[in-house]
C-alpha positions in Angstrom: -0.1 -0.1 0.0 3.3 2.5 0.1 5.7 3.3 -3.2 7.6 5.2 -3.9 7.5 9.4 -4.1 7.0 10.3 -7.5 7.3 14.3 -8.4 4.4 15.4 -10.2 5.0 18.3 -12.7 0.9 19.2 -13.7 -2.0 18.6 -11.4 -4.3 15.6 -11.7 -8.0 16.2 -13.0 -9.3 14.8 -10.1 -8.2 15.3 -6.2 -11.5 14.6 -4.2 -10.4 13.2 -0.5 -8.9 14.3 1.9 -6.2 12.2 3.7 -8.4 8.9 4.0 -7.5 8.9 -0.3 -10.1 9.0 -2.6 -11.0 5.0 -3.3 -12.9 5.2 -0.1 -15.2 7.8 -1.5 -18.6 5.1 -1.9 -21.4 7.9 -1.3 -24.5 9.7 -0.8 -23.8 12.5 -3.3 -25.8 13.0 -6.2 -29.6 14.1 -6.5 -32.1 11.3 -7.5 -35.6 11.6 -7.3 -38.1 14.1 -7.7 -37.0 17.4 -6.5 -39.3 20.1 -4.0 -41.9 21.7 -5.3 -40.6 24.7 -7.4 -39.0 28.1 -6.7 -42.2 29.8 -8.3 -44.6 27.5 -6.2 -42.6 28.1 -2.9 -42.5 31.5 -3.4 -46.1 32.0 -4.2 -46.9 30.2 -0.6 -43.8 31.0 1.3 -45.8 29.7 5.2 -46.6 26.1 2.5 -44.1 23.9 4.6 -44.7 26.0 7.9 -48.1 24.9 7.2 -46.5 21.0 6.5 -45.1 20.8 10.1 -48.2 21.8 11.9 -49.8 19.1 10.1 -47.6 16.5 10.2 -47.5 17.1 13.7 -51.3 16.9 14.3 -51.7 14.4 12.4 -48.8 12.0 14.8 -49.3 13.5 17.6 -46.0 15.5 17.9 -45.4 17.9 19.0 -44.8 20.9 16.6 -42.2 22.3 18.5 -40.2 19.6 18.8 -40.7 18.4 15.2 -39.4 22.3 13.7 -35.9 21.0 16.3 -35.3 18.3 15.2 -35.7 19.5 11.4 -33.5 22.5 12.3 -31.0 20.6 13.8 -30.4 17.8 10.9 -31.2 20.1 8.4 -31.8 24.2 8.9 -35.3 23.5 7.3 -33.8 23.3 4.1 -35.0 20.9 1.3 -31.7 20.8 -1.3 -33.4 19.9 -4.0 -34.6 16.3 -2.6 -31.0 15.3 -2.9 -28.8 13.6 0.2 -26.6 14.3 2.1 -23.5 13.1 2.7 -25.0 10.2 5.1 -27.8 9.7 2.6 -30.0 11.8 4.1 -33.0 13.8 2.6 -35.6 16.8 3.2 -35.8 18.9 6.1 -36.0 15.8 8.6 -32.9 14.2 6.8 -34.9 10.4 6.3 -32.1 8.5 5.2 -32.0 5.9 2.4 -28.2 5.3 2.6 -28.6 2.5 0.2 -30.1 4.5 -3.0 -28.4 7.0 -2.8 -24.9 4.4 -3.0 -26.5 3.4 -6.6 -25.0 6.3 -7.6 -22.2 7.3 -5.7 -18.8 7.5 -8.3 -15.5 6.2 -6.8 -13.1 8.4 -7.2 -9.4 7.8 -7.6 -6.0 8.2 -6.1 -4.2 11.8 -5.8 -0.4 12.7 -5.9 -0.3 13.9 -1.5 2.1 11.8 0.5 0.0 12.4 4.0 3.3 12.6 6.0 4.4 15.4 3.9 8.4 14.3 5.5 11.2 13.9 2.8 13.5 12.2 5.4 11.1 9.2 4.7 9.5 7.4 1.6 6.3 8.9 0.8 3.1 7.3 1.9 0.5 6.5 -0.7 -2.0 3.9 0.3 -4.4 3.2 -2.2 -8.3 2.5 0.6 -10.8 -0.4 -0.5 -14.5 -0.5 -1.6 -16.8 0.0 1.1 -18.8 -3.0 1.6 -22.7 -2.5 1.1 -23.8 -6.1 2.0 -25.0 -4.4 5.4 -26.4 -1.1 6.7 -26.7 0.4 10.3 -30.1 1.3 10.8 -28.8 5.4 11.2 -28.6 4.8 7.3 -32.3 3.5 6.3 -35.2 5.7 8.9 -36.7 6.6 5.4 -37.6 2.7 4.6 -38.9 2.6 7.8 -40.7 6.2 7.3 -41.8 4.8 4.5 -43.7 1.0 6.2 -45.6 4.1 8.7 -46.8 6.5 6.6 -47.7 4.3 3.4 -45.9 6.5 1.2 -43.7 5.8 -1.5 -39.9 6.8 -1.2 -39.6 8.1 -3.9 -42.1 10.6 -2.0 -40.7 10.8 0.6 -37.1 11.7 -1.3 -38.5 14.1 -3.1 -41.2 15.9 -1.2 -40.7 18.1 1.4 -44.8 17.8 3.0 -44.1 14.1 2.8 -40.4 13.9 4.6 -41.7 16.1 6.9 -45.1 13.4 7.9 -42.2 10.6 7.5 -40.6 12.1 10.4 -43.1 12.8 12.7 -43.8 9.3 11.9 -41.0 8.5 13.1 -40.7 10.4 16.5 -44.5 9.4 17.4 -43.2 5.5 16.5 -39.8 5.7 18.8 -42.0 7.7 21.6 -44.7 4.3 21.5 -41.5 2.1 21.7 -40.5 3.8 24.9 -44.2 3.6 26.2 -44.7 6.8 26.3 -47.6 8.6 25.7 -47.9 11.4 22.8 -47.7 13.9 24.9 -48.2 17.9 23.8 -45.7 18.8 27.0 -42.5 18.7 24.5 -40.2 17.8 27.8 -42.0 14.7 27.5 -40.4 14.0 24.1 -36.6 13.6 25.1 -35.8 10.2 24.6 -37.6 9.5 21.8 -35.8 12.8 19.9 -32.0 11.2 20.9 -33.7 7.5 19.3 -34.3 9.5 16.7 -30.9 10.3 16.1 -30.1 7.0 14.9 -27.2 7.3 17.8 -26.1 4.0 18.5 -24.9 5.5 22.0 -27.1 6.5 25.1 -24.4 10.2 25.1 -24.4 10.6 21.0 -27.8 10.2 21.6 -28.6 12.5 25.1 -25.9 15.5 23.2 -28.1 14.8 20.2 -31.4 15.9 22.4 -30.1 18.2 24.0 -29.2 20.5 21.1 -32.5 19.9 20.0 -33.9 21.2 23.5 -31.6 24.3 22.9 -33.5 25.1 19.6 -36.7 25.2 21.3 -35.8 26.7 24.3 -34.2 29.5 22.5 -36.7 29.5 19.6 -35.3 30.1 15.7 -36.4 31.6 12.4 -34.6 31.8 9.1 -36.0 31.3 5.2 -34.7 28.3 3.8 -33.1 27.4 0.5 -36.5 27.8 -1.9 -37.9 31.1 -0.2 -39.9 28.8 2.7 -40.3 31.8 6.2 -39.8 29.5 9.5 -40.2 30.3 12.5 -40.1 28.1 15.9 -41.3 30.3 19.2 -39.1 30.0 22.1 -40.0 27.9 24.9 -38.4 29.4 27.9 -37.7 27.6 30.4 -37.4 23.9 29.0 -35.2 22.0 30.2 -35.2 17.9 29.7 -35.0 15.2 32.6 -31.5 14.1 32.7 -32.7 10.5 33.6 -34.3 10.1 30.5 -31.6 9.4 28.7 -31.2 6.5 31.0 -34.6 5.4 28.9 -32.5 5.5 25.1 -31.8 1.7 26.1 -28.2 2.1 24.1 -25.0 1.1 24.4 -22.3 3.1 26.6 -19.8 4.9 24.3 -16.0 4.1 25.4 -15.8 8.0 26.4 -12.2 6.7 28.7 -8.9 9.1 27.4 -11.0 11.1 25.1 -10.1 14.8 24.7 -13.4 16.4 23.9 -16.1 18.8 25.5 -18.4 17.8 28.3 -21.0 19.3 25.9 -20.5 16.5 23.0 -19.8 12.3 22.7 -16.7 11.4 21.8 -15.7 8.1 21.9 -11.6 6.5 21.9 -11.6 3.9 18.6 -7.8 3.6 18.4 -5.4 4.1 15.5 -2.8 1.6 15.8 0.8 2.1 16.5 2.6 -1.2 15.4 5.2 -2.4 13.5 5.1 -4.9 10.3 7.2 -5.6 7.4 10.6 -4.4 7.1 11.4 -1.6 9.7 8.3 -0.3 8.9 5.6 1.1 10.8 2.5 2.9 11.7 0.0 5.1 11.2 1.6 8.2 13.5 4.0 9.3 15.7 4.5 9.8 19.0 5.2 12.8 20.2 4.8 15.2 23.8 2.5 17.6 22.7 2.6 21.1 23.6 5.6 20.4 25.6 7.9 19.5 22.4 6.4 21.4 20.2 3.9 24.0 19.9 0.3 23.0 18.9 -0.7 26.0 15.6 -3.5 24.5 14.0 -6.4 22.7 14.0 -6.9 21.5 9.8 -10.5 20.6 8.5 -10.9 17.6 6.6 -13.9 16.2 4.8 -13.4 11.8 4.5 -14.4 11.2 0.5 -15.6 8.5 2.5 -18.9 6.7 4.9 -18.4 6.8 8.4 -17.9 2.9 8.8 -15.4 2.6 6.0 -13.2 5.7 7.6 -13.2 4.3 11.3 -12.2 0.6 9.5 -9.4 3.0 7.2 -8.5 5.1 10.6 -7.8 1.5 12.5 -5.2 0.2 9.7 -1.2 0.6 10.6 -0.8 0.4 7.1 -2.7 3.8 6.0 -2.6 7.1 7.4 -4.6 8.9 10.4 -5.8 12.1 11.5 -6.9 12.8 15.4 -10.6 12.6 15.2 -13.6 11.9 12.7 -17.3 13.7 13.3 -20.2 12.0 12.2 -22.7 13.4 9.5 -26.3 11.9 11.0 -25.9 13.0 14.4 -22.5 15.0 14.7 -20.8 11.5 16.9 -17.0 12.0 17.5 -14.5 9.5 17.2 -10.8 9.8 18.8 -8.3 8.1 17.0 -4.9 10.0 18.1 -3.8 11.8 21.3 -3.6 15.3 20.8 0.2 14.9 22.3 1.0 13.0 19.5 1.1 13.8 15.6 -1.3 12.4 12.6 -0.5 11.8 9.3 -3.2 13.8 7.6 -2.2 17.2 5.8 0.5 16.7 3.5 3.1 18.9 5.0 5.0 17.6 7.5 5.3 20.8 9.5 1.7 21.0 9.5 1.5 17.9 10.9 3.4 18.1 13.3 2.1 21.5 14.9 -1.5 20.1 14.4 -5.3 18.6 15.1 -6.9 17.0 11.9 -10.2 16.6 12.3 -12.1 14.8 9.6 -16.1 15.8 9.0 -17.7 12.8 6.6 -18.7 14.2 3.6 -17.6 15.0 -0.4 -15.8 18.7 -0.8 -17.5 17.7 -4.9 -20.7 17.2 -4.5 -23.0 20.5 -3.4 -25.6 18.9 -2.9 -23.8 16.4 0.1 -24.6 18.6 1.9 -23.5 18.4 5.8 -25.9 18.2 9.0 -26.1 20.9 11.4 -25.7 18.4 14.3 -22.2 17.8 12.4 -21.4 21.3 12.3 -22.4 21.9 15.9 -20.7 19.7 17.5 -17.0 20.1 15.5 -17.4 23.8 16.1 -17.5 22.9 20.3 -14.9 20.6 19.7 -12.9 23.3 17.6 -13.7 26.0 20.2 -12.1 23.5 22.9 -9.0 22.4 21.2 -8.7 26.5 20.3 -9.2 26.9 24.2 -7.0 24.7 25.5 -3.9 24.9 23.1 -4.2 28.9 22.8 -5.0 28.7 19.0 -6.8 31.7 17.7 -9.6 31.4 15.8 -9.2 32.8 12.8 -8.6 31.8 9.0 -5.3 31.9 9.7 -4.8 29.5 12.6 -7.9 27.2 11.7 -6.9 25.7 8.1 -9.2 23.9 5.4 -6.8 20.7 4.0 -7.4 23.1 1.2 -5.4 26.0 2.6 -2.2 23.6 3.7 0.4 24.8 1.2 2.7 21.9 -1.0 5.9 21.7 1.2 8.3 21.8 -2.4 7.4 23.0 -6.0 6.9 19.4 -6.9 4.1 18.6 -4.1 1.9 21.5 -4.9 0.1 20.2 -7.7 -0.6 17.0 -5.7 -2.0 18.5 -2.4 -5.3 17.9 -1.6 -8.1 19.9 -1.9 -10.8 19.6 1.2 -13.0 20.4 1.9 -13.4 22.3 -0.6 -15.7 25.7 -1.8 -19.4 24.5 -0.2 -17.8 24.0 3.4 -20.1 26.9 4.9 -17.0 28.7 6.5 -19.3 31.9 7.7 -21.9 29.7 9.5 -18.9 27.1 11.0 -17.2 30.7 12.7 -21.1 31.8 13.3 -21.0 28.7 15.5 -17.4 29.0 16.7 -18.4 32.1 18.5 -15.9 34.8 15.8 -18.4 35.6 13.2 -17.5 36.6 10.5 -18.0 40.1 8.9 -20.7 40.7 6.3 -21.3 44.6 6.3 -18.9 47.7 5.7 -17.2 48.4 2.6 -13.4 47.7 1.6 -11.6 51.6 2.6 -8.9 50.5 4.6 -5.7 48.2 3.8 -7.2 44.9 4.7 -9.6 42.8 3.1 -11.8 40.1 4.9 -13.5 37.8 2.4 -17.3 38.1 3.0 -19.7 36.5 0.3 -23.5 35.8 1.4 -22.8 31.7 1.1 -26.6 31.2 0.4 -26.7 34.1 -3.0 -23.2 33.4 -3.7 -23.3 30.9 -6.1 -20.1 31.0 -8.6 -19.9 28.1 -11.6 -18.0 24.9 -11.0 -17.2 21.9 -13.3 -16.6 18.4 -12.3 -18.6 17.7 -9.8 -19.7 14.5 -11.4 -18.3 13.9 -14.2 -14.8 16.1 -15.6 -16.1 19.4 -17.2 -19.8 18.9 -16.5 -21.1 21.6 -15.1 -21.8 21.3 -11.4 -25.2 21.7 -9.7 -25.7 26.1 -8.9 -24.9 26.4 -4.9 -24.2 28.1 -2.1 -20.7 28.4 -1.5 -17.7 30.6 0.3 -15.7 30.6 -2.6 -15.0 34.0 -4.5 -13.4 33.7 -8.0 -10.1 36.5 -9.1 -9.1 37.7 -12.6 -6.5 39.1 -13.9 -8.4 42.5 -14.6 -11.4 43.6 -13.1 -13.8 42.4 -15.6 -15.2 38.5 -15.8 -14.2 38.3 -19.2 -10.9 38.0 -18.6 -8.4 35.6 -17.6 -8.4 33.3 -14.1 -5.2 34.3 -12.1 -2.8 31.5 -13.4 -1.1 29.4 -10.4 2.9 28.7 -12.1 3.4 26.1 -9.0 -0.3 24.1 -9.3 0.5 24.4 -13.2 4.2 25.0 -14.3 3.8 25.0 -18.4 2.1 28.2 -17.4 -1.7 26.7 -18.4 -4.5 28.6 -17.3 -6.9 28.1 -14.3 -10.0 26.2 -14.4 -13.7 26.4 -12.5 -12.9 23.0 -11.5 -14.1 21.7 -8.7 -10.8 21.5 -7.6 -8.7 23.9 -8.9 -7.8 26.4 -6.8 -5.1 28.4 -8.3 -7.9 31.4 -9.2 -10.6 31.1 -5.9 -10.5 33.0 -2.1 -12.3 31.9 0.6 -14.6 33.6 3.1 -12.6 34.5 6.3 -9.2 34.7 4.3 -7.7 37.7 4.7 -5.9 39.3 1.8 -3.5 43.3 1.3 -5.5 45.4 -0.4 -3.8 46.5 -4.2 -6.6 47.9 -5.9 -10.5 49.6 -7.0 -12.3 49.9 -9.9 -15.7 50.8 -10.0 -17.4 47.5 -8.7 -14.3 45.8 -8.0 -11.4 44.9 -5.7 -7.9 43.7 -6.6 -5.6 42.0 -3.9 -2.4 40.9 -3.5 -2.1 37.4 -4.7 0.8 34.7 -5.5 2.7 37.7 -6.4 -0.1 39.2 -8.7 -2.9 41.8 -8.2 -5.4 39.4 -8.4 -9.3 41.4 -9.2 -12.9 40.0 -7.8 -16.0 41.3 -8.1 -17.3 43.3 -5.1 -19.9 45.4 -5.9 -21.4 48.0 -2.6 -24.7 46.6 -2.8 -23.9 42.8 -2.6 -20.1 43.0 -1.2 -18.5 39.6 -1.3 -15.3 41.2 1.0 -15.0 44.1 3.8 -12.9 46.0 5.1 -10.1 44.0 7.8 -7.6 44.9 10.2 -4.1 43.4 11.0 -0.5 42.9 10.0 1.3 42.8 6.8 4.3 42.4 5.5 6.2 43.4 2.1 9.9 43.1 1.1 12.4 45.5 2.6 14.1 48.2 1.0 16.0 46.9 -1.7 14.8 43.9 -2.2 13.2 42.9 -5.7 11.7 39.9 -4.2 11.8 37.6 -1.6 10.9 33.6 -1.6 8.5 31.5 -0.8 8.3 28.8 1.5 6.0 25.9 2.2 7.7 24.9 5.6 9.0 26.8 7.9 12.4 24.7 8.3 15.6 25.7 10.1 18.7 26.6 9.0 21.3 23.7 7.9 23.7 25.3 11.1 21.2 24.0 13.3 21.0 20.6 12.7 22.8 18.0 15.2 24.7 15.1 14.2 22.8 12.4 12.8 20.1 14.0 11.7 19.8 14.9 8.4 19.5 18.6 7.3 16.0 19.4 5.5 16.0 21.6 2.2 14.9 24.9 2.7 13.4 24.6 -0.4 12.0 27.9 -1.8 8.5 27.3 -3.7 8.5 28.8 -7.5 6.6 32.1 -7.0 7.7 35.2 -6.0 6.6 38.2 -3.6 7.8 41.2 -5.7 8.6 44.8 -3.6 5.8 47.1 -3.1 3.0 43.8 -2.9 2.0 43.4 0.6 -0.1 39.7 2.4 -1.7 39.4 5.5 0.1 37.7 7.9 -0.7 34.7 11.0 1.9 33.8 13.2 6.1 35.0 13.5 7.1 31.1 14.3 11.2 30.1 14.5 12.6 27.9 12.4 11.3 23.6 13.2 11.6 20.6 12.9 10.4 17.3 13.7 13.1 14.6 13.1 10.4 11.0 13.7 11.2 8.5 11.2 11.3 5.5 13.4 9.2 3.3 15.7 12.0 3.6 18.4 11.1 7.0 19.8 14.8 7.6 20.8 16.3 9.3 17.9 13.6 11.9 17.8 14.7 14.9 17.8 13.1 18.6 17.7 15.1 20.5 15.9 15.1 24.6 16.0 17.5 27.4 14.5 18.0 30.9 14.7 15.9 31.1 11.6 12.2 33.1 12.1 9.4 33.2 9.6 5.8 34.7 9.1 3.1 32.8 8.0 1.6 34.7 5.4 -1.4 34.4 3.2 -0.2 34.1 0.0 -3.0 32.5 -2.4 -5.7 30.6 -1.7 -2.8 28.2 0.2 -1.0 30.0 3.6 2.6 29.9 2.9 6.0 31.3 4.9 8.7 33.9 4.6 12.0 34.2 6.5 11.5 37.2 8.7 14.8 38.5 7.5 13.6 39.1 4.0 10.6 41.5 5.4 9.1 44.4 7.4 6.1 43.8 9.1 3.6 46.9 9.2 0.2 46.9 11.0 -2.7 47.6 9.2 -6.2 48.5 9.8 -9.7 49.2 8.7 
């Protein structure tokens, strides 16, 4: 499952996977059956879905607040045009029919990234097996049960939001009866049924899910969904579930001992193996003593490109790769695999690996309609807040990285770097859940801009979701495209690292050559009418930013610029120490510049000022391991879509405000 390192001069057309490897991408991707009612019909009756909740609640004697609360936690009341979630869930109630979705799931080819990204040892490029679909757990087949209870056809439950809501109400009522409880009008009496509705296999996850639903009901919500339907859940102040209700669910206890998670989520210990095998080989992570021996500065967000069950099998394989946590789509359950003190093999850049924690989210970057559930977004945000507080990590896009913003270590590795979680991960909503909402109002008057498109209305065109060159379905996105001139008819910005031959960038869903992302900050380079330019990959990059519908707002922070007299300075993919810092017995790691240049007069937003550092850990025996630190100091910068590093000695630091 391992092969020799291969330099890649041109990008692969498909890089759809995270640390898992793309052959694990079995799943639940495409719109399959009847769509939701047309936009015209929805607009004409903007309370249609609210009435559907009322009708279903009355028909099955479920409190309407409970039905609305469950639906909000699953889908935020969105219909997704009848398309399945990443775990095969359909409609506002997220009724799961994974087997139907799996029939149409494409299998993506393996990409070129070495998840370890450490040139002191041979590259690791294992392939993942296709998933076993012989048996599916009950949490992935709730739509079948809903069809039996309601008499509705599966296609109706998949494609008609009103029918889907009736199916959800029927399932909730069935769970309440199974628990031997009356169909009470009091929301507090439905705590155990809500927990069981989640499909969770352990009591802690079910309870955490029910707690979230009850928090939604207690606080109230109102929102216009993806089809223009206005929905409202009136707050129920003072609603508190009885803790004893969790015991009625009849579910197993998760093996939570040893996990590092906040008390507000359900976390289970499913360890990744640290084992020797073969000819002096071992896997699938490295032992360390962080943060005592080296700091933890980043959290890296991935998507799995595969199902939950396949993901767990892979991370428990000593010949595969590893990450610290996996998050499940259906209910937000978290499995921890590697202690945060140890180093996972997940980001394709050893410098980032040795200073980060990796989170895999059940999902797929190239499917705009294979949506992430609210339950998973919320538990992920709680976990990230917990880790950020524990390790003093700032909650911003310079430290909460997507795998797609991790730089290649050297020029040859750039084309093979992964692109998840992709343009459909909702960074705006995620940072709101983190308690650090991204700015979304105000003109770009200062020297810095923060990318801040309105996710639901921002729908850039992409290709390659289902088939190379084929248009993706229009969908909300965190991405903003950049051009060489202030016109959508101008060529896209080129990325000479991604395409050394100078070929044009494309709008493929995996092509990061000309793309900004929500929350990223750049230095203002120019303005012209409705267009704004920023410094990007050594170029002036233009994006549309009209005052009435801005895609960026003013920001504040620090920028670097080349020192006076320097026409250009090199840019690096890792902050490694100088040659003189390496002790005897530790091979010197090349300080290899990337093919880009940071030119005089250009400015780039900084993250941290970091010392040159290298973690030498190529052996199962930890005795030879060393932390090498040098005198060289670097600044992390937002250089293109990905971050990069520059030597502090080459640049000047300047504070820039709004």
